[in-house]
Steps between C-alpha positions, in 0.01 A plus 500: 500500500683831515426792263718622219790737564334736256176475296683475163602254237774540242547320166848462349415340162760434236498392137630145455621469859348424837344790683370537853228649716554657836195519719494720804836668447703692241848376410686823421760305296232423238408854395641840418330833542185578689206262547148584392213370709142439384199389696396141457144374517475141627119484514482258206782276623763661275759775539309743282614853426409776256752595237531856372542447125733378230732603220642317203857549381588868481135599472315714752379357835120455498329537834259215552368327809618138467392236751798279566578187699844406624507128441796306635416206273586663168686787339240542225305825475123491455403849388189679374435481123577873461855446630564176308364640173687829550821301550464276196401795274868592538630155387540464123301211365338405836160334458252359742485123437221328686633157413824586683318673788669839452689733275760354267785679332824419327771350723729763352277787617652755736245544776467838673533537877174514703481755781246441775410760764501362853430783733741778404752244366523415133612138470656405166457151362767461231357403159706186475332373820159515329571238232320203649570186291541384141189369329688236300429672168780757507303755697518596866199522726416727787212460750152593386328815628283463803126562500412830657320445830 
């Protein structure tokens, strides 16, 4: 088996539409601007990297070492409690609901953007991407916070 053209992988994920992964090459038609590279640790069988922090909405960016895994099987984010709780503190009416397995909030709530530091790059996840699924009782649900390692 031959090696990769380059030791990289690229994710082109979209909301409500098919995305793609490119492994071993970069398709220049799928990005604009410069590319940020981060080291990946594969010792545990994952593509692990260390994030540089987070920000919520227009609030300040908080530097924080965040262990991350690039998982090609999902677009969900599993984040430390400090990040998840910091995010939902900015969502009016959001409450942790253990019976739903995460925070719930009104389906009419406007969710703030989430900014994640990846190397020197600040990736923005639009707030409307974070609304996970309706609970069936008029509320929306978002994934539960992770347990800190």
